[in-house]
Backbone as CSV, one residue per row, in Angstrom:
resi,resn,N_x,N_y,N_z,CA_x,CA_y,CA_z,C_x,C_y,C_z
1,MET,-5.279,5.102,-27.966,-5.097,4.177,-29.056,-3.644,3.681,-29.076
2,ASP,-2.757,4.601,-28.769,-1.336,4.227,-28.735,-1.065,3.187,-27.650
3,GLU,-1.735,3.343,-26.523,-1.530,2.398,-25.425,-1.990,0.997,-25.821
4,VAL,-3.068,0.913,-26.564,-3.567,-0.382,-27.028,-2.552,-1.008,-27.966
5,LEU,-1.988,-0.192,-28.863,-0.973,-0.707,-29.787,0.252,-1.231,-29.034
6,LYS,0.689,-0.479,-28.033,1.856,-0.899,-27.245,1.568,-2.216,-26.522
7,ASP,0.365,-2.309,-25.939,0.000,-3.547,-25.239,-0.032,-4.731,-26.196
8,LEU,-0.514,-4.501,-27.405,-0.572,-5.589,-28.387,0.827,-5.990,-28.849
9,GLU,1.710,-4.996,-29.018,3.087,-5.297,-29.426,3.815,-6.098,-28.354
10,ARG,3.552,-5.751,-27.112,4.195,-6.440,-25.990,3.515,-7.779,-25.672
11,LYS,2.399,-7.996,-26.337,1.585,-9.191,-26.086,1.157,-9.253,-24.625
12,LYS,0.843,-8.067,-24.134,0.405,-7.936,-22.756,-1.035,-7.396,-22.782
13,ILE,-1.981,-8.302,-22.972,-3.387,-7.901,-23.105,-4.078,-8.097,-21.761
14,SER,-4.643,-6.998,-21.279,-5.350,-7.040,-19.998,-6.813,-6.616,-20.215
15,ARG,-7.530,-6.619,-19.145,-8.937,-6.179,-19.202,-9.007,-4.724,-19.648
16,LYS,-8.044,-3.912,-19.212,-7.975,-2.502,-19.618,-7.815,-2.379,-21.124
17,THR,-6.990,-3.224,-21.689,-6.741,-3.197,-23.133,-8.025,-3.517,-23.898
18,VAL,-8.737,-4.517,-23.437,-9.994,-4.914,-24.091,-11.026,-3.784,-23.988
19,ASP,-11.111,-3.151,-22.820,-12.043,-2.029,-22.648,-11.692,-0.873,-23.578
20,ARG,-10.390,-0.590,-23.685,-9.956,0.482,-24.595,-10.316,0.148,-26.041
21,GLN,-10.120,-1.109,-26.421,-10.473,-1.525,-27.785,-11.974,-1.338,-28.038
22,GLN,-12.776,-1.675,-27.050,-14.228,-1.518,-27.192,-14.598,-0.041,-27.367
23,ARG,-13.959,0.826,-26.588,-14.232,2.260,-26.723,-13.803,2.777,-28.088
24,ILE,-12.664,2.325,-28.556,-12.178,2.741,-29.882,-13.155,2.285,-30.958
25,LEU,-13.585,1.034,-30.868,-14.533,0.499,-31.842,-15.841,1.283,-31.818
26,SER,-16.316,1.572,-30.627,-17.562,2.330,-30.487,-17.438,3.715,-31.115
27,ARG,-16.322,4.385,-30.860,-16.101,5.717,-31.442,-15.999,5.656,-32.958
28,MET,-15.339,4.624,-33.461,-15.208,4.484,-34.917,-16.573,4.248,-35.568
29,LEU,-17.398,3.424,-34.931,-18.737,3.167,-35.471,-19.599,4.424,-35.434
30,ASP,-19.502,5.180,-34.334,-20.235,6.445,-34.245,-19.786,7.415,-35.323
31,SER,-18.491,7.475,-35.536,-17.941,8.359,-36.562,-18.427,7.953,-37.946
32,GLN,-18.414,6.646,-38.200,-18.877,6.150,-39.502,-20.354,6.482,-39.706
33,LYS,-21.134,6.321,-38.666,-22.567,6.625,-38.749,-22.786,8.113,-39.030
34,SER,-22.029,8.963,-38.357,-22.146,10.407,-38.564,-21.770,10.790,-39.988
35,MET,-20.705,10.186,-40.498,-20.276,10.495,-41.866,-21.323,10.035,-42.874
36,THR,-21.928,8.903,-42.626,-22.970,8.398,-43.523,-24.168,9.335,-43.516
37,GLN,-24.549,9.783,-42.331,-25.694,10.680,-42.228,-25.402,12.027,-42.879
38,ARG,-24.186,12.510,-42.754,-23.833,13.780,-43.386,-23.883,13.668,-44.895
39,GLY,-23.508,12.501,-45.411,-23.488,12.294,-46.854,-24.878,12.181,-47.457
40,GLU,-25.833,11.800,-46.650,-27.192,11.662,-47.162,-27.858,13.026,-47.233
41,LYS,-28.544,13.246,-48.323,-29.314,14.473,-48.445,-30.758,14.135,-48.123
42,GLU,-31.302,14.917,-47.263,-32.685,14.689,-46.891,-33.561,15.573,-47.771
43,GLU,-33.817,15.104,-48.964,-34.611,15.881,-49.907,-36.047,15.401,-49.884
44,ARG,-36.917,16.349,-50.040,-38.330,16.024,-50.134,-38.788,16.392,-51.530
45,ASN,-39.345,15.450,-52.191,-39.845,15.705,-53.535,-41.296,16.135,-53.451
46,SER,-41.605,17.150,-54.210,-42.988,17.609,-54.230,-43.616,17.270,-55.568
47,GLU,-44.882,16.997,-55.514,-45.633,16.725,-56.725,-46.876,17.597,-56.708
48,THR,-47.172,18.166,-57.854,-48.360,18.987,-57.961,-49.579,18.082,-58.003
49,ALA,-50.550,18.426,-57.210,-51.768,17.617,-57.160,-52.577,17.808,-58.433
50,THR,-53.200,16.751,-58.844,-54.106,16.854,-59.985,-55.487,17.156,-59.442
51,GLU,-56.233,17.916,-60.183,-57.567,18.281,-59.727,-58.490,17.083,-59.852
52,ILE,-59.182,16.810,-58.785,-60.125,15.705,-58.769,-61.503,16.283,-58.484
53,PHE,-62.410,16.033,-59.378,-63.769,16.511,-59.198,-64.649,15.331,-58.820
54,THR,-65.288,15.449,-57.686,-66.215,14.406,-57.269,-67.543,15.042,-56.930
55,SER,-68.552,14.282,-57.092,-69.862,14.782,-56.697,-70.192,14.191,-55.342
56,GLY,-70.873,14.956,-54.552,-71.248,14.497,-53.224,-72.315,13.424,-53.317
57,PRO,-72.607,12.807,-52.214,-73.635,11.776,-52.232,-75.003,12.382,-52.538
58,ALA,-75.777,11.658,-53.300,-77.113,12.140,-53.662,-77.982,12.178,-52.414
59,GLY,-78.840,13.156,-52.350,-79.774,13.240,-51.240,-79.213,13.893,-49.998
60,LEU,-78.085,14.552,-50.101,-77.508,15.232,-48.952,-78.328,16.486,-48.672
61,PRO,-78.754,16.701,-47.442,-79.579,17.876,-47.157,-78.817,19.172,-47.419
62,ALA,-79.555,20.192,-47.835,-78.944,21.482,-48.159,-78.262,22.091,-46.936
63,ASP,-78.788,21.816,-45.748,-78.190,22.380,-44.534,-77.082,21.498,-43.966
64,MET,-76.700,20.457,-44.696,-75.613,19.544,-44.320,-75.847,18.909,-42.946
65,GLY,-77.096,18.719,-42.560,-77.416,18.059,-41.300,-77.351,18.961,-40.087
66,GLN,-77.162,20.256,-40.277,-77.052,21.166,-39.139,-78.379,21.290,-38.394
67,ARG,-79.479,21.220,-39.136,-80.786,21.352,-38.500,-80.990,20.212,-37.496
68,ARG,-80.597,19.008,-37.892,-80.730,17.857,-36.989,-79.867,18.061,-35.746
69,ASN,-78.665,18.581,-35.913,-77.793,18.831,-34.759,-78.410,19.851,-33.813
70,LEU,-79.020,20.881,-34.370,-79.637,21.905,-33.525,-80.782,21.326,-32.712
71,THR,-81.605,20.487,-33.336,-82.718,19.904,-32.587,-82.215,18.924,-31.530
72,MET,-81.143,18.201,-31.836,-80.586,17.275,-30.842,-80.004,18.046,-29.655
73,GLU,-79.363,19.175,-29.929,-78.829,20.002,-28.841,-79.959,20.558,-27.987
74,ALA,-81.041,20.984,-28.648,-82.190,21.505,-27.903,-82.805,20.409,-27.039
75,MET,-82.882,19.186,-27.575,-83.424,18.072,-26.800,-82.534,17.793,-25.585
76,ASN,-81.238,17.791,-25.775,-80.328,17.543,-24.648,-80.453,18.616,-23.572
77,ARG,-80.595,19.869,-23.994,-80.780,20.952,-23.014,-82.076,20.753,-22.243
78,ALA,-83.144,20.369,-22.956,-84.434,20.167,-22.299,-84.372,18.992,-21.324
79,LEU,-83.657,17.939,-21.704,-83.560,16.770,-20.820,-82.727,17.068,-19.573
80,LYS,-81.781,17.981,-19.692,-80.934,18.333,-18.549,-81.584,19.376,-17.642
81,ALA,-82.762,19.851,-18.032,-83.421,20.916,-17.270,-84.028,20.409,-15.968
82,GLY,-84.065,19.098,-15.766,-84.537,18.573,-14.490,-86.004,18.200,-14.472
83,TYR,-86.596,17.928,-15.612,-87.994,17.510,-15.657,-88.126,16.075,-15.159
84,PRO,-89.303,15.703,-14.653,-89.531,14.312,-14.235,-89.406,13.355,-15.424
85,ARG,-89.233,12.064,-15.134,-89.021,11.072,-16.190,-90.166,11.018,-17.186
86,ASP,-91.397,11.162,-16.720,-92.539,11.129,-17.647,-92.424,12.260,-18.663
87,TYR,-92.071,13.449,-18.182,-91.904,14.581,-19.088,-90.712,14.368,-20.021
88,GLN,-89.637,13.771,-19.491,-88.465,13.512,-20.334,-88.812,12.576,-21.481
89,ALA,-89.658,11.585,-21.225,-90.082,10.673,-22.294,-90.871,11.437,-23.351
90,MET,-91.748,12.349,-22.905,-92.521,13.152,-23.870,-91.595,14.080,-24.657
91,ILE,-90.598,14.640,-23.989,-89.640,15.535,-24.659,-88.888,14.767,-25.739
92,ARG,-88.447,13.550,-25.407,-87.743,12.724,-26.401,-88.632,12.439,-27.606
93,ARG,-89.880,12.036,-27.347,-90.803,11.740,-28.461,-91.012,12.976,-29.327
94,TYR,-91.165,14.124,-28.684,-91.390,15.372,-29.415,-90.212,15.682,-30.343
95,PHE,-89.002,15.657,-29.798,-87.838,15.993,-30.626,-87.550,14.921,-31.671
96,ASN,-87.782,13.661,-31.347,-87.611,12.610,-32.352,-88.610,12.779,-33.488
97,ALA,-89.829,13.202,-33.169,-90.829,13.459,-34.216,-90.389,14.625,-35.092
98,ILE,-89.835,15.657,-34.472,-89.341,16.801,-35.257,-88.217,16.351,-36.185
99,ASN,-87.290,15.558,-35.669,-86.185,15.066,-36.500,-86.695,14.215,-37.647
100,ALA,-87.663,13.354,-37.380,-88.211,12.499,-38.433,-88.911,13.352,-39.483
101,GLU,-89.648,14.356,-39.054,-90.349,15.237,-39.992,-89.357,16.032,-40.829
102,ASP,-88.309,16.554,-40.185,-87.285,17.294,-40.922,-86.610,16.407,-41.952
103,PHE,-86.370,15.154,-41.576,-85.706,14.231,-42.492,-86.577,13.968,-43.717
104,LEU,-87.875,13.841,-43.506,-88.779,13.532,-44.621,-89.065,14.740,-45.499
105,THR,-89.090,15.940,-44.914,-89.488,17.121,-45.678,-88.350,18.052,-46.036
106,SER,-87.135,17.787,-45.568,-86.039,18.729,-45.843,-85.667,18.679,-47.313
107,PRO,-85.421,19.866,-47.902,-84.997,19.892,-49.304,-83.586,19.343,-49.418
108,THR,-83.327,18.678,-50.515,-81.991,18.135,-50.736,-81.325,18.885,-51.856
109,ASP,-80.017,18.954,-51.792,-79.221,19.619,-52.811,-78.869,18.587,-53.867
110,THR,-79.477,18.684,-55.026,-79.232,17.713,-56.093,-78.365,18.293,-57.192
111,SER,-77.757,19.458,-56.966,-76.938,20.065,-58.017,-75.667,19.274,-58.277
112,ASN,-75.211,18.477,-57.298,-73.999,17.684,-57.483,-74.282,16.294,-58.017
113,ALA,-75.530,15.913,-58.090,-75.861,14.558,-58.540,-75.610,14.430,-60.028
114,ASN,-75.159,13.260,-60.460,-74.889,13.017,-61.881,-76.030,12.295,-62.497
């Protein structure tokens, strides 16, 4: 920094002087940024949640759809077993019929309905 001052006093400004000034400016800006960041407090405010009571959708099956997932998994296993295409079509119809029947006859949990 002293060298820059001497060059300016002598009115002898070179490329070196300009580079030094740029470095000084860069350091000063970095320092200012650091001081600003140190001064800031990174506080997180917490708020207590309020209790929200909601009722689930009406007609939701008591098993939460797990029965349908089990039958779909069983169908996928059967289809991967290597049966001919004709049998695979029958397997699909069979499991789709089971799913449709379960959907029509499954008990629903209506305790949450308003």
